[in-house]
Each structure stands twice: as C-alpha cells, then as structure tokens.
C-alpha positions as CSV (number, residue, x, y, z in Angstrom):
1,M,22.8,87.0,109.7
2,Q,26.0,85.5,108.5
3,I,27.4,85.3,104.9
4,R,30.5,83.2,104.1
5,G,32.5,83.4,100.9
6,H,35.5,84.8,99.1
7,L,35.7,88.5,99.8
8,V,37.2,90.5,96.9
9,H,39.3,93.3,98.3
10,I,39.3,95.8,95.4
11,F,42.0,98.2,96.6
12,D,44.2,95.7,98.3
13,Q,43.9,93.5,95.2
14,K,43.4,90.2,97.1
15,I,40.7,87.6,97.8
16,D,40.2,86.2,101.3
17,P,37.8,83.6,102.7
18,V,35.7,85.4,105.2
19,E,32.6,85.3,107.4
20,I,30.5,88.5,107.4
21,E,28.2,89.3,110.3
22,I,25.2,91.6,109.5
23,T,23.3,93.3,112.3
24,N,20.3,95.6,111.5
25,G,21.4,96.1,107.9
26,I,25.0,97.0,108.9
27,I,28.2,94.9,108.5
28,S,29.2,94.4,112.2
29,S,32.2,92.1,111.6
30,I,34.3,90.5,109.0
31,T,36.4,87.6,110.2
32,P,38.6,84.9,108.5
33,A,36.7,81.8,107.5
34,P,39.1,78.8,107.0
35,A,38.1,75.8,104.9
36,L,35.4,77.2,102.7
37,P,33.9,74.6,100.3
38,K,35.0,74.7,96.6
39,T,31.5,76.0,95.7
40,A,31.8,79.1,98.0
41,R,30.8,82.2,96.2
42,Y,32.6,85.5,95.7
43,I,31.5,88.6,97.7
44,L,31.7,91.9,95.9
45,P,30.3,95.4,96.5
46,G,27.1,95.9,94.4
47,F,27.3,97.3,90.9
48,I,26.4,101.0,90.2
49,D,25.2,102.3,86.9
50,A,27.0,105.7,86.8
51,H,24.6,107.4,84.4
52,V,21.1,106.3,83.4
53,H,17.8,107.8,82.4
54,I,15.4,105.4,84.2
55,E,12.6,106.7,81.9
56,S,14.3,105.0,78.9
57,S,13.6,101.6,80.4
58,L,9.9,102.5,80.0
59,L,9.6,101.5,83.7
60,I,8.9,103.6,86.8
61,P,11.8,103.5,89.3
62,S,10.2,100.9,91.5
63,E,9.9,98.4,88.6
64,F,13.4,99.3,87.2
65,A,14.8,98.2,90.6
66,R,13.1,94.8,90.4
67,L,14.8,94.0,87.0
68,A,18.2,95.6,87.7
69,S,18.7,94.1,91.2
70,V,18.6,90.6,89.7
71,H,21.9,91.5,87.9
72,G,23.6,92.7,91.0
73,T,22.9,96.4,90.5
74,I,22.3,98.1,93.9
75,A,22.3,101.7,92.7
76,T,21.9,104.1,89.8
77,V,23.1,107.6,89.2
78,S,19.9,108.7,87.6
79,D,19.2,111.8,85.4
80,P,15.4,112.5,85.4
81,H,15.9,114.8,82.4
82,E,13.3,113.0,80.3
83,I,10.3,113.5,82.6
84,A,11.5,117.0,83.5
85,N,11.2,118.0,79.9
86,V,7.6,116.8,79.9
87,C,6.3,117.7,83.4
88,G,9.0,119.9,85.0
89,L,9.7,119.8,88.7
90,P,6.6,117.7,89.5
91,G,8.1,115.0,87.2
92,V,11.4,115.0,89.0
93,E,9.6,114.8,92.4
94,F,7.6,111.8,91.1
95,M,10.7,109.9,90.3
96,V,12.3,110.6,93.7
97,R,9.1,109.7,95.5
98,N,8.5,106.5,93.6
99,G,12.2,105.4,94.0
100,K,11.8,105.5,97.8
101,T,9.1,102.8,97.7
102,V,11.6,100.0,97.1
103,P,14.9,98.8,98.7
104,F,17.2,100.2,96.1
105,Y,19.5,103.2,95.8
106,F,18.3,105.8,93.3
107,F,20.6,108.9,93.3
108,F,18.9,111.5,91.2
109,G,20.4,114.7,89.7
110,A,19.0,118.1,88.9
111,P,18.4,118.4,85.1
112,S,20.5,121.2,83.8
113,C,19.0,121.7,80.3
114,V,15.2,121.8,80.2
115,P,14.5,122.4,77.5
116,A,17.6,121.0,75.9
117,T,17.8,123.7,73.2
118,P,15.7,126.6,71.9
119,F,15.1,124.8,68.7
120,E,12.3,122.4,69.9
121,T,9.2,122.6,72.0
122,A,9.3,121.0,75.4
123,G,6.6,120.7,78.0
124,A,8.4,122.6,80.8
125,T,11.3,124.9,81.7
126,L,13.7,124.5,84.6
127,D,15.4,127.9,85.1
128,V,18.2,128.8,87.5
129,T,15.8,129.2,90.4
130,A,14.2,125.7,89.8
131,V,17.6,124.0,89.3
132,T,19.0,125.7,92.5
133,R,16.0,124.6,94.4
134,L,16.6,121.0,93.4
135,L,20.3,121.1,94.1
136,E,19.5,122.4,97.6
137,N,17.7,119.2,98.3
138,P,20.1,116.7,100.0
139,E,18.5,113.9,98.0
140,I,19.7,115.4,94.7
141,K,23.3,114.4,94.4
142,Y,24.6,116.3,91.3
143,L,23.9,118.6,88.4
144,S,22.9,116.4,85.5
145,E,24.6,116.4,82.1
146,M,25.3,119.9,80.8
147,M,24.3,119.3,77.2
148,N,24.6,123.0,76.2
149,F,28.3,122.9,75.6
150,P,28.1,125.9,73.3
151,G,26.6,127.8,76.2
152,V,29.5,126.7,78.4
153,L,32.1,127.8,75.8
154,N,30.4,131.1,75.2
155,K,29.8,131.7,78.9
156,D,26.0,131.9,78.6
157,P,24.8,133.7,81.8
158,E,22.1,131.2,82.7
159,V,24.4,128.2,82.0
160,M,27.1,129.7,84.2
161,E,24.7,130.4,87.0
162,K,23.5,126.8,87.1
163,L,27.2,125.6,87.2
164,A,27.9,128.1,89.9
165,A,25.0,126.9,92.0
166,A,26.2,123.3,91.8
167,H,29.8,124.3,92.7
168,R,28.5,126.5,95.6
169,L,26.6,123.5,97.0
170,G,29.5,121.1,96.6
171,K,27.8,118.9,94.0
172,P,29.5,117.5,90.9
173,V,28.5,118.4,87.4
174,D,28.0,115.8,84.7
175,G,29.1,116.5,81.2
176,H,27.8,115.9,77.7
177,A,30.2,116.9,75.0
178,P,30.2,114.5,72.0
179,G,33.2,115.1,69.7
180,L,34.6,118.0,71.7
181,R,38.4,117.9,71.6
182,G,41.5,120.0,72.3
183,E,41.2,123.5,73.6
184,Q,37.4,123.5,73.5
185,A,37.3,120.4,75.6
186,R,39.7,121.9,78.1
187,Q,37.6,125.0,78.4
188,Y,34.5,122.9,79.0
189,I,36.3,120.9,81.7
190,A,37.8,124.1,83.3
191,A,34.2,125.2,83.9
192,G,34.0,122.6,86.5
193,I,32.4,119.8,84.5
194,S,33.8,116.5,85.6
195,T,32.4,113.6,83.6
196,D,31.5,112.7,80.0
197,H,29.6,109.6,78.8
198,E,29.4,110.7,75.2
199,C,32.8,109.7,73.9
200,F,32.6,107.4,70.9
201,T,36.3,107.1,70.0
202,A,39.3,106.2,72.2
203,E,41.1,109.3,71.0
204,E,38.4,111.6,72.2
205,A,38.1,109.8,75.6
206,L,41.9,109.9,76.1
207,D,42.0,113.6,75.3
208,K,39.5,114.3,78.1
209,L,41.1,111.8,80.5
210,Q,44.4,113.6,80.2
211,A,42.6,116.9,80.9
212,G,41.4,115.4,84.2
213,M,37.9,114.3,83.3
214,K,36.2,111.1,84.4
215,I,35.0,109.0,81.4
216,L,32.0,106.7,81.5
217,I,32.0,103.7,79.2
218,R,28.5,103.5,77.9
219,E,26.7,100.4,76.6
220,G,23.0,101.0,76.2
221,S,20.3,99.7,73.9
222,A,21.2,102.2,71.1
223,A,24.6,103.8,71.9
224,K,27.3,101.2,72.3
225,N,30.8,102.5,73.0
226,F,32.3,99.7,75.1
227,E,34.5,98.1,72.4
228,A,36.0,101.5,71.5
229,L,36.7,102.6,75.0
230,I,37.4,99.5,77.2
231,P,41.2,99.4,76.4
232,L,41.6,102.7,78.3
233,L,40.6,101.0,81.5
234,N,44.0,99.3,81.6
235,D,45.7,102.6,82.3
236,W,43.0,104.8,83.8
237,P,41.3,102.7,86.4
238,G,40.7,105.6,88.8
239,Q,38.9,107.8,86.2
240,M,36.5,105.4,84.5
241,M,33.0,104.1,85.2
242,F,30.4,102.0,83.5
243,C,26.9,103.2,82.5
244,S,24.0,102.3,80.3
245,D,22.5,105.8,79.7
246,D,19.4,104.5,77.9
247,K,18.3,100.9,78.3
248,H,15.1,99.3,77.1
249,P,13.4,96.7,79.2
250,D,14.3,93.7,77.0
251,S,17.9,94.7,77.3
252,L,17.6,95.1,81.1
253,L,16.1,91.6,81.3
254,A,19.3,90.2,79.7
255,G,21.8,92.0,81.9
256,H,23.2,95.2,83.2
257,I,26.6,96.3,84.6
258,D,27.3,92.6,85.3
259,R,27.6,91.9,81.6
260,L,30.1,94.8,81.1
261,C,32.3,93.4,83.9
262,A,32.3,89.9,82.2
263,R,33.1,91.4,78.8
264,A,35.9,93.6,80.3
265,V,37.6,90.6,82.0
266,A,37.3,88.7,78.8
267,H,39.1,91.6,77.1
268,G,42.0,91.1,79.5
269,I,41.3,94.1,81.7
270,P,42.6,93.4,85.3
271,L,39.8,92.3,87.6
272,Y,40.4,95.1,90.1
273,N,40.4,97.8,87.5
274,V,37.0,96.4,86.3
275,L,35.5,96.4,89.8
276,R,36.8,99.9,90.5
277,A,34.8,101.1,87.5
278,A,31.7,99.1,88.3
279,C,31.5,99.5,92.1
280,I,33.8,102.0,93.6
281,N,34.5,105.0,91.3
282,P,30.8,106.1,91.0
283,A,30.4,106.0,94.8
284,D,33.6,108.0,95.3
285,H,32.9,110.6,92.6
286,Y,29.3,111.3,93.6
287,G,29.8,110.8,97.3
288,L,27.3,108.0,97.5
289,P,26.5,106.3,100.8
290,T,26.6,102.8,99.4
291,G,28.4,100.0,101.2
292,R,32.0,99.0,100.3
293,L,32.2,95.9,102.3
294,R,33.8,97.4,105.4
295,V,32.8,97.0,109.0
296,G,30.3,99.7,109.8
297,D,29.1,100.0,106.2
298,P,25.6,99.3,105.0
299,A,25.4,95.6,104.0
300,D,25.2,96.3,100.3
301,F,26.9,93.5,98.4
302,I,26.4,90.7,95.9
303,L,27.4,87.0,95.7
304,V,28.7,85.8,92.3
305,E,29.6,82.4,91.1
306,D,33.0,83.5,89.9
307,V,34.9,86.6,88.9
308,K,35.0,85.8,85.3
309,N,31.4,85.5,84.2
310,F,29.9,87.4,87.2
311,K,26.8,85.3,87.3
312,V,24.9,86.9,90.2
313,Q,23.4,84.5,92.8
314,Q,22.3,87.0,95.4
315,T,21.9,90.7,95.8
316,Y,21.8,92.4,99.3
317,I,20.8,96.0,100.0
318,K,21.1,97.2,103.6
319,G,21.2,93.5,104.6
320,Q,17.9,92.7,102.7
321,L,18.0,89.9,100.1
322,V,16.4,91.7,97.2
323,A,17.2,89.2,94.5
324,A,18.3,85.5,94.3
325,D,19.0,83.0,91.6
326,G,17.7,85.2,88.8
327,R,14.5,86.2,90.6
328,T,13.6,89.5,92.3
329,N,12.3,89.5,95.8
330,I,11.0,93.1,95.4
331,P,7.2,92.9,95.0
332,S,5.4,94.7,92.2
333,T,2.9,97.2,93.7
334,P,0.2,99.2,92.0
335,L,1.0,102.9,91.5
336,A,-0.6,104.7,94.5
337,E,-1.2,108.0,92.7
338,T,-2.7,109.4,89.5
339,P,-0.3,109.0,86.6
340,I,1.5,112.3,85.8
341,N,1.4,113.5,82.2
342,N,1.4,116.5,79.9
343,F,-0.2,115.6,76.6
344,K,-2.4,118.0,74.6
345,A,-2.1,116.7,71.0
346,K,-5.3,116.1,69.1
347,P,-5.8,113.5,66.2
348,R,-4.1,114.4,62.9
349,D,-5.4,114.2,59.3
350,V,-3.4,112.3,56.8
351,S,-3.1,115.4,54.6
352,E,-0.9,117.0,57.3
353,F,1.9,114.4,56.6
354,A,2.3,115.4,52.9
355,Y,5.7,116.9,52.0
356,P,5.2,119.5,49.2
357,L,7.9,119.8,46.6
358,D,7.7,123.6,46.8
359,K,8.2,123.6,50.6
360,W,11.2,125.8,50.1
361,G,9.4,128.3,47.8
362,E,10.2,126.8,44.4
363,Q,8.8,123.9,42.5
364,E,11.1,123.9,39.5
365,N,14.8,123.0,39.5
366,V,14.7,121.2,42.9
367,E,17.6,118.7,42.5
368,Q,18.5,117.6,46.0
369,C,16.9,116.8,49.4
370,Y,18.3,116.6,52.9
371,C,18.1,113.1,54.5
372,V,19.0,111.9,58.0
373,G,21.3,108.9,58.1
374,A,20.6,106.7,61.0
375,L,23.4,104.5,62.3
376,D,22.9,101.2,64.2
377,G,24.4,101.4,67.7
378,Q,25.0,105.1,67.6
379,L,23.2,108.3,68.6
380,I,25.0,110.4,66.0
381,T,23.5,110.5,62.5
382,E,24.9,111.2,59.0
383,K,23.9,114.4,57.2
384,L,23.0,113.1,53.7
385,I,22.0,115.0,50.6
386,L,20.1,112.9,48.1
387,P,19.1,113.5,44.5
388,V,15.5,114.5,44.6
389,T,14.7,111.4,42.4
390,D,15.3,109.3,45.5
391,V,12.2,110.8,47.2
392,L,9.9,110.1,44.2
393,P,8.6,113.5,43.3
394,R,5.1,113.3,41.8
395,N,2.0,115.4,41.9
396,G,3.9,118.2,43.6
397,L,4.8,116.0,46.6
398,L,7.9,114.1,47.8
399,H,7.4,110.5,48.9
400,A,9.2,107.8,50.8
401,N,11.1,105.3,48.7
402,P,11.4,102.0,50.6
403,E,13.2,100.3,47.8
404,K,16.1,102.7,48.5
405,D,15.5,102.7,52.2
406,V,14.5,106.3,52.1
407,L,11.6,106.7,54.5
408,K,9.6,109.7,55.7
409,I,10.2,110.9,59.3
410,V,7.8,113.3,61.1
411,V,7.7,115.0,64.5
412,V,4.3,116.0,65.9
413,N,4.2,118.5,68.8
414,R,2.4,116.9,71.7
415,Y,2.1,120.1,73.7
416,Q,0.6,122.4,71.1
417,P,-2.3,120.7,69.2
418,E,-2.4,123.2,66.3
419,A,1.4,123.1,65.6
420,P,2.2,121.9,62.0
421,V,3.8,118.5,61.5
422,A,7.6,118.7,60.9
423,K,8.8,116.4,58.1
424,S,12.0,115.1,56.5
425,F,13.5,111.9,55.1
426,I,15.7,109.2,56.7
427,K,17.8,106.3,55.7
428,G,18.9,103.3,57.8
429,F,15.7,102.0,59.3
430,G,14.8,99.6,56.5
431,L,11.0,99.5,56.8
432,K,9.3,97.9,53.8
433,Q,5.8,98.5,55.0
434,G,3.8,100.4,57.7
435,A,5.2,102.8,60.3
436,I,6.5,103.0,63.8
437,A,6.0,105.9,66.2
438,A,6.8,106.9,69.8
439,S,6.1,109.6,72.4
440,V,9.6,108.8,73.7
441,A,11.6,111.2,71.6
442,H,14.6,112.8,73.3
443,D,14.8,115.4,74.6
444,S,11.4,117.1,74.4
445,H,9.4,113.9,73.9
446,N,7.2,115.1,71.1
447,I,5.8,112.3,68.9
448,V,8.4,110.9,66.4
449,A,7.4,108.5,63.6
450,I,9.0,106.9,60.6
451,G,7.0,105.2,57.8
452,V,6.7,104.2,54.2
453,D,3.6,106.2,53.4
454,D,1.5,109.0,54.9
455,E,-1.5,106.8,55.8
456,S,0.6,104.5,57.9
457,L,2.4,107.5,59.6
458,C,-1.0,109.1,60.4
459,R,-2.4,105.8,61.9
460,A,0.7,105.3,64.1
461,V,0.7,108.9,65.4
462,N,-3.0,108.8,66.1
463,L,-2.7,105.6,68.1
464,I,-0.3,107.4,70.4
465,I,-2.4,110.5,70.6
466,D,-5.5,108.5,71.5
467,Q,-3.8,106.9,74.5
468,K,-1.7,110.0,75.4
469,G,1.6,108.2,75.1
470,G,3.2,105.0,74.0
471,L,5.1,103.1,71.3
472,A,3.1,102.1,68.2
473,G,3.5,100.0,65.1
474,V,1.2,99.6,62.2
475,S,1.1,97.4,59.1
476,P,-1.6,97.1,56.5
477,Q,-3.1,94.3,58.6
478,K,-2.3,95.1,62.2
479,E,-1.9,97.8,64.9
480,L,0.0,97.4,68.1
481,L,0.5,99.8,71.0
482,L,2.6,99.7,74.2
483,H,0.8,102.2,76.4
484,L,3.0,104.6,78.4
485,P,0.6,106.7,80.5
486,I,3.2,108.3,82.8
487,A,4.5,111.3,81.0
488,G,4.1,109.4,77.7
489,L,7.4,107.8,78.8
490,M,6.8,105.0,81.3
491,S,4.3,102.3,82.3
492,P,3.4,101.6,85.9
493,D,2.8,98.0,85.2
494,D,4.9,95.0,86.3
495,G,8.3,95.4,84.7
496,Y,8.5,91.9,83.4
497,K,5.1,92.3,81.6
498,V,6.3,95.6,80.1
499,A,9.4,93.9,78.9
500,D,7.3,91.2,77.2
501,A,5.1,93.9,75.6
502,Y,8.2,95.7,74.4
503,I,9.6,92.5,72.9
504,A,6.4,92.0,71.0
505,I,6.4,95.5,69.5
506,D,10.1,95.3,68.8
507,K,9.4,92.1,66.9
508,M,6.7,93.8,64.9
509,A,9.0,96.7,63.9
510,K,11.6,94.1,62.7
511,G,8.8,92.3,60.9
512,L,8.0,95.5,59.0
513,G,11.6,95.3,57.7
514,S,13.7,97.2,60.2
515,T,17.3,95.9,60.3
516,L,18.2,97.9,63.4
517,A,19.1,96.1,66.7
518,A,16.7,98.3,68.6
519,P,14.4,100.2,66.2
520,F,12.4,102.1,68.9
521,M,15.5,103.1,70.8
522,T,17.1,104.5,67.7
523,L,13.9,106.2,66.7
524,S,13.8,107.9,70.1
525,F,17.1,109.7,69.3
526,M,16.2,111.0,65.9
527,A,14.9,114.2,67.5
528,L,17.9,114.6,69.9
529,L,19.4,117.8,68.6
530,V,22.4,117.9,71.0
531,I,23.9,114.9,69.2
532,P,25.2,115.6,65.7
533,H,24.8,115.6,62.8
534,L,21.3,116.0,61.4
535,K,18.1,115.6,63.4
536,L,14.4,116.6,63.2
537,S,12.6,118.5,65.9
538,D,9.0,119.7,65.9
539,L,10.3,123.1,64.6
540,G,12.2,121.5,61.6
541,L,15.4,119.9,60.4
542,F,18.4,120.7,62.6
543,D,22.1,120.8,61.8
544,G,24.0,119.7,64.9
545,D,27.3,120.9,63.6
546,R,26.1,124.5,63.0
547,F,23.7,124.2,66.0
548,A,21.0,125.8,63.9
549,L,17.8,124.9,62.0
550,V,18.5,124.1,58.4
C-alpha cells in the first residue's frame, strides 16, 4: 500500500512531500514524492490522549475506539480506576480484554488508590499485592494517578510500597495533586511521581514544571484547563501533553485531541510544539510502541486536510484504515460475555431522603448550614455556609429552595443495601423541578442525586437501583433512564446510539433548569473527595482541605 502526502517531521521541524510504502502493517520505505497536487494531505503521527478514564465516556473500550479514531486518535493512556473501584481486578481485566477486540491502542495502568480514600464505601480494594500483580503484567504500562498525596507526603507505608513496586519494575507513576505547590509539591515529585493533570492555574503548573514534572493540559466534559495552561506550551514543549481525563460520549462525537491541536495553533503556539504534546511526548514518557512515521515503525498515522484546523480525513493503525471522512470502519460487535457489575442496593423509601433540622443534635438555635458550591467547568467546589433560612426549615426538616438555587444532594450506598442515605445541600445546578441521578459518581461510584424535593430524588434513585446502574432524570411528567449495565458505568451498545441517548438525557436535565454545560458530568464529581473543597460521600459531608469528614 502507498500513501502520498506532505509528511510533517516534528523534531526536524519541516514538511516534505513523500510517498510512504506500507508492507504488512509496517512502514517499509519513505521516499521523496515530487509534484504533489495542491489538494495533497498532511501526514502526521496519530494523536494520543495522555490520560483518560474510558469509563467516563459511558462506553466500553471497543466502542470508545470507534468514536475516537474518527478524530485521529490512535491510542489512549487509560486509567481503569473507575471500574476497579466497583469490581476490583476482574474489572481491570475486563477493560484490557475488551480493548484487544479492536484495532486501537489502549495502554492501561494499575489503579493506585482503590478505594480512593477511607471516607467512602467502594466495591473493592486493590492492596499492594494486587497492584504489584498488575504492574508485573507487561500490558500494564504505568501506575495510575496517585491521588493520596497526603499519604505520599506522610510516607504512608502502603502508598510507598506501591510507588516502590512501580519503580522496581521500571514503570512511570502518574500524579494527582490539585493545588499542591512549593515544598510539598517538590516532596511529592521527589517520591518518583512524574505527571500531573490536575493543575487549574498556570502558576501551579509552572511550579511543577520547574521541579521536573510533566504537565498534562486537560480539557474534558467537566474539567477544562486548556485556556489557563496552553501558554506554557510555548516554553515547555518537551514536558507537556494533552488529555481529556473524563469525556462524555456527546463530547467525544464532537472531537478529541484534534480539537485541542486546532485551538493551540489558533492561540499562536508553534505547530511542532503542539504536535509534540499531541503525538510524541506521551509515547516517549510511557514507552509506548506506537508508530512515529519512521521506516520500520508500525504504520500508525493520520491524514489531515491542513495543519491549522486538523480536519482528519483518514486514520491508520498498523496499516489498517480504521476511520475515513468522519466515519469509523471499526464494526460494532455485541459483547461476548456477561456484563460485569457489583450492585446490591435495594429500593429506597421517600422518608429516607428527609433532612432533619436536629441532625446535629439540637433543634433550637441552628443558624447556618453547609452547602456545596458547584462550579461549571471545574472539579473543585466551593465550601459555602448558608443561613438556615435558605434551606426552608419547617416541620423539623430542612428543604431544597430552588428559588435560591439551593438543592438537596444525596449519596446512596450501592454496595450495602441497609446503609443510610447521606444528605446535604448544593448550589450551582439550577434545577427548577425534578431530579437527576447517576451511578457514575467518582470515585466509589455510589448513587449520587440532586433534586428539588424528596419525592423526585427517591424516584430518580430508584430508577437506577431497579436497573442496577445508569443515568436518570425525572420531572413531574416524565422519567428517563440511560441504562449502564457494565459496573453501573458503561453501556455495551453501539457508541453512536449511546451518544444519542446521552444527548437526550442531557437535554432533559437542562430542561429541568440546569444551567451547567454538562450536568451529569458535574454531578459525577460531587462525591469525588480527593478534589477540594467540599464534597459528599455515602459516609457524609467531606472537607477536602482538612481531608476529613465534617
């Protein structure tokens, strides 16, 4: 097979007209090709998402590949942390096994923090023995994000053993240290942790870059740090990468790393810096066997219309045309095994969602109430303290107050059916009626729901319990569920159909009044305790600054 076009040499920083010969999936020769037509395409190495949780797309790996390859993505550095928290080692093994069924590179890591904290109930535990077993597998490329940064700083024995296992086996360690600066950041990096995708200010990222860390510019469905961090790519092209972290299927339909490349060039970042971050740095850092457009490499590359908008016309993986002109060539195939899950919750009664005024032991003189402040486009939240009048105390209970955008948030333990419902209040979602709920709730993936009244909350939660996983929306007139039978996180169905179903339930949430760009993605992070400042787990309200339950 022969491919003709303008080859972009990323390190030599030049573009040459060439003819590439491909034999048995390998580049066998690259020769000059004079007199290319003006319509000749540009040839680039394929894009790599340097940190993503495939589960957040609501798709199994084989379906994720179908959508991502259309945008020129040939590989992902994938952390199976979400399914590991639900199903343990068998969940990680499912992801690896399913990823092998399609022509796409999935490079999985060994989840380092399962459960993420002791302040929530997860469905599994991965101890040092389990993590080491994963790292010993040559298909596992790295130790996934070390979210327990207090454990690193305090030299927690189990944390240090997991880091030592990765270092002994020569595998890199991903970081997760939002807001960590100065001496604490340097201690964290000195423990052998080499990346961070959680920087939300340029100052924080620069601090870590100067200490030798690699920084990932994240632009997902909820967390969006591109605008804050992209100027740093001018001066640090060898230490930066692009990632999505968490990306819902509607967002994946619209674009992937290709869109970040276009935006970066539009910001005036030099083309070759952009392509190092998108194509080369992840492969170098993780030691990935992806092709780099050299003779003898796997024929992994993309053809784009130009190097400004990066409209992808063809995607090749090991010489196979996996996508062309906006359509995938990877077939959708039925799941050939019983869906893996861990879901023991039983239907709840509406009375379990009541928030008593005397919850803290006194009914008189209660003047204030904690409230989570959700922020659009961010995983961090605000720690708000509201006058108790904002939560409408009456009949010994506190209530949501939609007129002031004060809603009730609950977390229901999916693993222990008799566990009490955890409750608090939240601002920023904007619902005027009904409720939304999800069994996608980082990191332990209990059921999280937000609503204007207890009846709506109970209906939404019970919809998910009935189907053992999904996203739900309820209004006075309607109920809608996107079923997620695999670990309560993913659907095995055709990825394009799942995207359509997600678009419908996202539209419903916005119809209920939500002003957020991605209500269900933001909802999924309201129980993520390792990101400050105030979150809710199944065990109660959590202060991320003190790293303790309130």
